C-alpha positions as CSV (number, residue, x, y, z in Angstrom):
1,M,51.0,-60.7,-22.8
2,A,54.1,-58.6,-23.8
3,R,53.7,-57.2,-27.5
4,H,56.1,-57.9,-30.0
5,L,58.6,-54.8,-30.4
6,V,59.1,-54.2,-34.2
7,A,61.4,-51.4,-34.7
8,V,61.9,-49.4,-37.9
9,A,65.1,-47.5,-38.5
10,V,64.8,-44.4,-41.1
11,T,67.8,-42.6,-42.4
12,D,67.9,-39.5,-43.6
13,G,66.3,-39.2,-47.7
14,A,64.7,-42.4,-47.4
15,P,62.4,-43.5,-49.7
16,I,59.2,-43.1,-48.3
17,F,57.5,-46.2,-50.0
18,E,60.0,-48.8,-48.0
19,I,59.0,-46.8,-44.8
20,G,55.6,-47.2,-45.2
21,I,55.5,-50.9,-45.8
22,P,56.3,-52.1,-42.5
23,C,54.1,-49.4,-40.9
24,E,51.3,-50.6,-42.9
25,I,51.5,-54.3,-42.2
26,F,52.7,-54.4,-38.5
27,G,51.7,-50.8,-37.3
28,R,47.9,-50.4,-38.4
29,R,44.9,-52.3,-36.3
30,R,42.0,-52.6,-38.9
31,A,38.8,-53.1,-37.9
32,G,37.3,-56.6,-38.4
33,M,40.7,-58.2,-38.0
34,P,42.4,-59.6,-35.0
35,D,45.2,-57.7,-33.3
36,L,48.7,-59.7,-34.3
37,G,50.4,-58.1,-31.2
38,Y,53.3,-56.1,-33.0
39,D,54.2,-52.8,-31.2
40,L,55.9,-51.0,-34.2
41,R,57.9,-47.9,-33.4
42,I,59.7,-45.8,-36.1
43,C,63.4,-44.7,-35.0
44,A,65.4,-41.8,-36.2
45,P,69.0,-40.5,-35.9
46,P,70.4,-38.4,-33.2
47,G,70.2,-34.5,-34.4
48,P,68.0,-32.2,-36.6
49,P,64.7,-33.9,-37.5
50,V,65.1,-36.5,-40.7
51,R,63.8,-35.6,-43.8
52,T,62.4,-38.6,-45.6
53,G,61.8,-39.2,-49.6
54,G,59.0,-36.8,-50.5
55,G,59.5,-34.5,-48.0
56,F,58.1,-36.3,-44.9
57,V,59.4,-35.7,-41.3
58,P,58.9,-38.8,-38.9
59,D,57.6,-37.4,-35.8
60,T,59.1,-39.8,-33.1
61,P,60.8,-39.9,-29.9
62,D,62.6,-42.9,-30.4
63,G,66.4,-42.9,-31.6
64,Y,68.5,-45.8,-32.7
65,E,69.1,-46.8,-29.3
66,L,65.6,-48.7,-29.2
67,L,66.8,-51.2,-31.8
68,E,68.9,-53.0,-29.2
69,R,65.5,-54.2,-27.0
70,A,63.4,-54.6,-30.1
71,D,62.2,-58.1,-31.1
72,T,62.4,-57.5,-34.6
73,V,64.5,-54.8,-36.4
74,I,63.8,-53.5,-39.7
75,V,66.1,-51.3,-41.7
76,S,64.7,-49.5,-44.7
77,A,66.0,-48.4,-48.1
78,L,69.0,-45.9,-47.8
79,R,68.9,-42.4,-49.9
80,D,71.9,-43.8,-52.1
81,P,73.5,-47.1,-51.4
82,A,76.9,-45.8,-52.6
83,E,77.1,-43.8,-49.3
84,E,78.6,-45.4,-46.5
85,P,75.8,-46.4,-43.9
86,P,75.7,-44.2,-41.0
87,A,77.9,-45.4,-38.3
88,E,75.4,-45.2,-35.4
89,L,72.7,-47.2,-37.2
90,V,75.5,-50.1,-38.2
91,A,76.2,-50.1,-34.5
92,A,72.7,-50.4,-33.3
93,V,71.8,-53.3,-36.0
94,K,75.0,-54.9,-34.8
95,A,73.9,-54.5,-31.2
96,A,70.4,-55.6,-31.9
97,H,71.3,-58.8,-33.6
98,R,73.9,-59.8,-30.8
99,N,70.8,-59.0,-28.0
100,G,68.8,-62.0,-30.0
101,A,66.4,-59.5,-32.3
102,R,65.2,-60.6,-35.8
103,V,67.0,-58.3,-38.0
104,V,65.1,-57.3,-41.5
105,S,66.3,-55.2,-44.6
106,L,64.2,-53.8,-47.1
107,C,65.8,-53.1,-50.9
108,S,69.4,-51.6,-50.1
109,G,68.8,-51.5,-46.0
110,A,70.8,-54.8,-46.9
111,F,73.8,-52.7,-47.2
112,V,73.6,-51.7,-43.1
113,L,73.2,-55.1,-42.5
114,A,76.5,-56.2,-44.5
115,A,78.4,-53.0,-42.8
116,A,77.4,-54.6,-39.4
117,G,79.0,-57.9,-40.3
118,I,75.8,-60.2,-40.0
119,L,75.4,-60.8,-43.4
120,D,78.9,-62.6,-43.6
121,G,78.8,-66.5,-45.0
122,R,74.8,-66.1,-45.2
123,P,72.5,-66.1,-48.0
124,A,71.2,-62.3,-48.7
125,T,69.2,-60.3,-51.4
126,T,68.9,-56.7,-52.4
127,H,67.7,-54.8,-55.5
128,W,69.0,-56.2,-58.8
129,V,70.6,-53.0,-59.5
130,Y,72.6,-52.3,-56.6
131,A,73.9,-56.0,-57.1
132,G,77.4,-55.1,-58.5
133,E,78.2,-52.6,-56.0
134,F,77.0,-54.7,-53.1
135,T,79.0,-57.4,-54.4
136,R,82.4,-55.2,-54.7
137,R,82.3,-53.9,-51.3
138,Y,80.9,-57.1,-49.1
139,P,82.2,-60.0,-51.2
140,A,81.6,-62.2,-47.8
141,V,78.0,-62.3,-48.5
142,C,76.5,-64.9,-50.4
143,L,74.2,-62.6,-52.4
144,N,71.5,-63.8,-54.7
145,P,70.3,-60.6,-56.8
146,S,67.5,-62.7,-58.5
147,V,64.9,-63.6,-55.9
148,L,62.5,-61.6,-54.1
149,Y,63.5,-62.4,-50.7
150,V,65.5,-64.8,-48.6
151,D,64.7,-65.9,-45.1
152,D,67.7,-67.0,-43.3
153,G,66.2,-67.2,-39.9
154,D,67.0,-64.4,-37.6
155,V,68.3,-62.4,-40.9
156,L,65.9,-61.9,-43.9
157,T,66.2,-59.4,-46.7
158,S,64.3,-58.2,-49.6
159,S,64.8,-57.1,-53.0
160,G,63.5,-54.1,-54.5
161,V,60.4,-51.9,-53.7
162,S,57.5,-54.2,-53.3
163,A,59.2,-57.1,-52.7
164,G,59.2,-55.4,-49.3
165,I,55.6,-56.3,-49.0
166,D,56.0,-59.9,-50.0
167,L,58.8,-60.2,-47.2
168,C,56.6,-58.2,-44.6
169,L,53.9,-60.6,-45.5
170,H,56.1,-63.6,-45.0
171,I,56.9,-62.7,-41.6
172,V,53.1,-62.5,-40.6
173,Y,53.0,-65.8,-42.0
174,T,55.8,-67.0,-40.2
175,D,54.8,-65.7,-36.8
176,H,50.9,-66.3,-37.2
177,G,50.1,-68.5,-40.2
178,A,48.7,-68.8,-43.6
179,A,45.3,-67.6,-42.6
180,A,46.4,-64.5,-40.7
181,A,48.9,-63.6,-43.9
182,N,46.1,-64.2,-46.3
183,A,43.5,-62.2,-44.5
184,L,46.2,-59.4,-44.5
185,A,46.9,-59.6,-47.9
186,R,43.1,-59.5,-49.2
187,R,42.7,-56.4,-47.1
188,L,45.9,-55.0,-48.8
189,V,45.0,-55.9,-52.1
190,A,48.4,-57.8,-52.4
191,P,49.2,-61.2,-53.5
192,A,48.7,-63.8,-50.7
193,H,52.1,-65.3,-51.0
194,R,54.8,-65.0,-53.4
195,N,58.0,-67.6,-52.5
196,G,61.0,-65.7,-51.7
197,G,62.7,-67.6,-54.7
198,Q,60.4,-66.1,-57.3
199,A,62.6,-63.7,-59.7
200,Q,62.7,-60.1,-59.1
201,Y,61.8,-59.4,-62.7
202,I,61.1,-60.6,-65.9
203,E,63.9,-60.7,-68.8
204,T,61.3,-61.0,-71.5
205,P,57.8,-60.0,-70.4
206,A,55.1,-62.5,-71.4
207,S,53.0,-61.2,-74.3
208,D,49.7,-59.6,-72.9
209,R,47.7,-61.1,-75.5
210,P,44.7,-63.0,-73.5
211,E,45.6,-66.5,-75.6
212,T,49.3,-66.3,-74.3
213,S,48.3,-65.7,-70.6
214,I,49.0,-68.6,-68.4
215,A,46.6,-66.6,-65.5
216,P,43.6,-69.0,-66.1
217,L,45.9,-72.1,-65.7
218,L,47.0,-70.7,-62.4
219,D,43.6,-70.4,-61.1
220,W,42.9,-73.9,-62.5
221,M,45.9,-75.7,-60.8
222,R,44.9,-74.0,-57.4
223,T,41.7,-75.5,-57.4
224,H,43.0,-79.0,-58.8
225,L,45.6,-79.3,-56.2
226,A,44.8,-83.0,-55.2
227,E,44.8,-84.3,-58.5
228,P,48.3,-85.8,-59.9
229,L,49.0,-83.0,-62.4
230,T,52.2,-83.3,-64.7
231,I,53.8,-81.3,-67.2
232,G,51.8,-82.7,-69.8
233,T,48.4,-82.6,-68.0
234,L,49.1,-78.7,-67.7
235,A,50.1,-78.1,-71.4
236,R,47.2,-80.0,-72.6
237,Q,45.0,-77.9,-70.1
238,A,46.6,-74.7,-71.3
239,N,46.4,-75.8,-75.2
240,L,50.3,-75.2,-75.5
241,T,53.4,-77.3,-76.1
242,E,55.3,-78.6,-73.1
243,R,58.4,-76.8,-73.9
244,T,56.2,-73.2,-74.4
245,L,54.3,-74.1,-71.0
246,I,57.7,-73.9,-69.4
247,R,59.2,-71.0,-71.0
248,Q,56.0,-69.0,-70.3
249,F,55.6,-70.3,-66.7
250,Q,59.4,-69.3,-66.0
251,A,58.7,-65.6,-67.6
252,T,55.3,-65.0,-65.3
253,T,56.2,-66.8,-62.2
254,G,60.0,-66.8,-62.2
255,N,59.7,-70.5,-61.3
256,T,59.0,-74.0,-63.2
257,P,55.3,-75.3,-63.1
258,I,56.2,-78.1,-60.6
259,K,58.1,-76.2,-58.2
260,W,55.0,-73.3,-58.3
261,L,52.5,-76.3,-57.8
262,N,54.3,-77.5,-54.8
263,A,54.5,-74.2,-53.1
264,Q,50.9,-74.0,-53.6
265,R,50.3,-77.5,-52.4
266,V,52.1,-76.5,-49.2
267,L,50.3,-73.2,-49.0
268,H,47.1,-75.2,-48.7
269,A,48.4,-77.8,-46.4
270,R,49.3,-74.8,-44.1
271,Q,45.7,-73.4,-44.4
272,L,44.2,-76.9,-43.7
273,L,46.0,-77.4,-40.7
274,E,45.5,-74.1,-39.0
275,T,41.4,-74.4,-39.8
276,S,40.4,-77.8,-40.0
277,T,40.5,-81.0,-37.8
278,L,41.3,-83.3,-40.8
279,P,44.3,-86.1,-39.8
280,V,47.5,-84.8,-41.3
281,E,47.4,-88.2,-43.6
282,Q,44.0,-86.6,-45.2
283,V,45.7,-83.3,-45.1
284,A,48.2,-84.7,-47.3
285,T,46.2,-86.1,-49.6
286,A,43.7,-82.9,-49.8
287,S,46.8,-81.0,-50.8
288,G,48.4,-83.3,-53.5
289,L,51.4,-84.1,-51.8
290,G,50.7,-88.0,-51.8
291,S,52.3,-90.3,-48.7
292,P,52.9,-89.0,-45.8
293,A,56.7,-89.3,-46.0
294,N,56.6,-87.1,-49.2
295,F,54.4,-84.7,-47.5
296,R,56.2,-84.6,-44.5
297,R,59.7,-83.8,-46.3
298,H,57.7,-81.0,-48.9
299,F,55.9,-79.5,-45.7
300,M,59.5,-79.9,-43.7
301,A,61.3,-77.8,-46.3
302,A,59.2,-75.1,-46.7
303,A,58.0,-74.5,-43.1
304,G,61.0,-75.8,-41.5
305,V,58.7,-77.8,-38.9
306,S,56.6,-81.0,-39.2
307,P,53.4,-80.9,-40.0
308,S,51.9,-82.1,-36.6
309,T,54.3,-79.4,-34.9
310,Y,52.9,-76.7,-37.3
311,R,49.3,-77.5,-36.6
312,R,50.0,-77.3,-32.6
313,A,52.1,-74.0,-32.9
314,F,49.1,-72.3,-35.2
315,R,45.7,-73.6,-33.9
316,P,44.3,-72.2,-30.9
317,P,44.0,-74.5,-27.8
318,R,41.0,-76.1,-26.8
319,Q,39.1,-74.0,-24.5
320,P,37.5,-76.4,-21.1
321,A,34.1,-77.3,-21.4
322,G,31.8,-74.2,-20.0
323,T,34.4,-71.7,-20.8
324,P,32.4,-68.7,-22.3
């Protein structure tokens, strides 16, 4: 079976962290974990060897021309977003998208996608520090500088630095399901799944005092997904007023309690659809999403397909009797 070609475009002075993220997630085989079928290649511009941030020099035979035949193109962060993106990279990204590639940017790499014109009229994000400059130069883009990442189908953009990990894990999640993404996240000691709509940063950090942390509540919620949880129930469990609970939840997760809860329920449902033989109706009940109609509505909003279609896509086919 053909492997999925992931081409990572690097530029002179590019921050090494954002280059390392896709290399770790798509380019490294790990003992005890299944091969996800990615073939990662680093692509550099023509001319003298590129020196990335930190003084690393990628040893690669591949140039930007490889982007045009890749399945997924990832544009890493730029040395200085105030500079015009390299013309040869912009042209290659534009051609890759025209050829049907999934195009991804990490942090300020969104400036390259915008220069290629493939973000015009589409939702996108970048690091909040660069939002003003980005909007000034590319007003046709529907920029949302407050979220971790944006998945717009064939074009995906992430915000600053570590949000690139979230987006790359989200891509694994999309390609191979929750179980594979969660297993990889555990190996990376990273959060299993942070919704793209979470806030990039917290304006008013939550107190470090244990008595004001909602971390125990989050753990409790994950173990009670099937129950009919309300704001009142959560406030009593956390020994907080409802107003304080909502404020602390927003500060800690960047989301409301109910939206966060529903995202966790959908995640649990995806895992059950992948790993169990429970009927869809029982998956709906076990994940706390209620009636089949309500479950289907929430699931399709998050996954883009029905629960039944998702199960067929991510569960391995049955082996004929007697197959070793």
